[in-house]
C-alpha positions as CSV (number, residue, x, y, z in Angstrom):
1,M,-33.1,-37.9,23.5
2,R,-32.5,-34.3,25.1
3,K,-28.7,-34.3,24.5
4,I,-29.0,-34.8,20.8
5,I,-31.6,-32.3,20.3
6,T,-29.4,-30.3,22.1
7,L,-26.4,-30.9,20.2
8,L,-28.8,-30.4,16.8
9,I,-30.0,-27.1,18.3
10,A,-26.4,-25.8,19.1
11,G,-24.7,-27.2,15.8
12,V,-27.3,-25.1,13.6
13,F,-26.6,-22.1,16.0
14,L,-23.1,-22.5,15.0
15,L,-23.5,-23.0,11.6
16,N,-25.6,-19.9,11.4
17,I,-22.7,-18.0,13.7
18,Y,-20.6,-18.9,11.2
19,G,-21.9,-18.2,8.5
20,C,-22.5,-14.6,9.6
21,F,-18.8,-14.5,10.4
22,A,-18.2,-15.7,7.0
23,L,-20.4,-12.9,5.3
24,L,-18.9,-10.3,7.3
25,V,-15.2,-11.7,6.1
26,G,-16.6,-11.8,2.7
27,G,-18.0,-7.8,3.0
28,A,-14.9,-6.5,4.4
29,V,-13.0,-8.2,1.8
30,G,-15.4,-6.8,-1.2
31,A,-15.3,-3.3,0.4
32,G,-11.2,-3.2,0.1
33,T,-11.6,-4.0,-3.5
34,A,-14.4,-1.8,-4.1
35,V,-12.1,0.9,-2.7
36,W,-9.0,-0.3,-4.7
37,L,-11.2,0.1,-7.8
38,A,-12.4,3.5,-6.7
39,Q,-9.1,5.1,-6.4
40,K,-7.9,4.3,-9.8
41,L,-8.0,7.2,-12.5
42,T,-8.6,6.0,-15.8
43,Q,-9.2,7.9,-19.2
44,E,-9.9,6.7,-22.9
45,F,-7.7,7.5,-26.0
46,H,-8.6,7.3,-29.3
47,T,-5.2,6.2,-30.3
48,S,-4.1,2.2,-30.8
49,Y,-3.1,0.1,-28.5
50,E,0.6,-0.2,-29.4
51,H,0.7,3.6,-29.4
52,T,-0.8,4.1,-26.2
53,V,1.5,1.7,-24.5
54,N,4.4,3.5,-26.5
55,A,3.6,6.4,-25.1
56,T,3.0,5.4,-21.7
57,E,6.6,4.1,-21.3
58,K,8.0,7.1,-23.2
59,A,5.5,9.0,-19.9
60,L,7.4,6.7,-17.3
61,K,11.3,7.6,-19.0
62,S,10.2,11.0,-19.1
63,L,9.1,11.7,-15.0
64,K,12.6,9.2,-14.8
65,L,10.1,6.4,-13.3
66,E,11.7,2.8,-13.9
67,I,9.8,0.1,-15.1
68,T,10.0,-2.8,-13.0
69,E,7.5,-5.1,-14.5
70,L,5.9,-5.0,-17.8
71,N,3.9,-7.6,-18.7
72,K,1.9,-7.5,-22.2
73,T,-0.8,-9.4,-23.7
74,E,-2.8,-9.2,-27.1
75,N,-5.1,-6.9,-25.4
76,V,-3.9,-5.0,-21.6
77,T,-0.4,-4.0,-21.1
78,K,0.6,-3.8,-17.4
79,F,3.2,-1.3,-16.4
80,R,5.1,-1.2,-12.6
81,S,6.9,1.4,-10.9
82,Q,7.1,3.3,-8.1
83,D,8.0,6.9,-7.0
84,A,11.1,8.3,-5.3
85,G,9.3,7.7,-2.0
86,G,9.0,4.0,-3.4
87,K,5.0,4.1,-3.7
88,A,4.1,1.8,-5.8
89,I,2.7,2.6,-9.4
90,W,0.2,0.5,-11.3
91,I,-0.3,1.2,-15.1
92,D,-2.8,-0.8,-17.3
93,V,-3.3,0.1,-20.7
94,I,-6.4,-1.9,-22.0
95,K,-7.5,-2.2,-25.7
96,I,-11.2,-1.4,-26.1
97,A,-11.1,-1.3,-30.3
98,P,-8.5,-1.1,-32.7
99,D,-8.2,2.8,-32.4
100,S,-9.4,3.4,-28.5
101,T,-7.5,2.4,-25.3
102,K,-8.0,2.8,-21.9
103,V,-5.4,4.1,-19.4
104,E,-5.5,3.1,-15.4
105,V,-3.7,4.5,-13.0
106,R,-3.2,4.3,-9.8
107,V,0.3,5.5,-7.3
108,G,0.0,3.9,-3.6
109,A,-1.6,1.2,-1.9
110,V,-3.2,2.6,0.5
111,S,-4.6,5.7,-0.3
112,S,-4.2,6.5,-4.1
113,D,-1.9,9.7,-5.1
114,K,-4.1,11.3,-7.7
115,V,-1.5,14.2,-8.1
116,L,0.8,11.5,-9.0
117,A,-1.7,10.0,-11.1
118,S,-3.0,12.5,-12.9
119,K,0.7,13.9,-13.5
120,I,1.2,10.8,-15.1
121,L,-1.9,10.5,-17.4
122,K,-1.3,13.5,-18.5
123,R,2.5,12.8,-19.6
124,I,0.8,10.1,-21.2
125,Q,-1.4,12.1,-23.4
126,G,1.0,14.5,-24.1
127,Y,3.3,11.7,-25.8
128,L,0.0,10.8,-27.3
């Protein structure tokens, strides 16, 4: 009987440790996502979705940034590119309303290059 009680207590203890470990890992993953989102530059424009998508494409071409991937739906267009040094560039154009869009720009996977992200965002604004 004593062995059964010892095994039950050990089992509860192990489940408790496992739960804390899962919580710790989950917290670390969540923190990584928060950093990712915090390092995007975002700006809203009072222009149509199509016009903003076209301006984004022109801005990338004028900066000599090749579009490596383009995914377009009714409300979101995702541009992927990279700078001359190989840093990844993500740009999302999001339809908010018929005459309003939001543009999110991130350059670099680990730490965002806010200077280039800002330059891209200003170039998009110039084409609007």
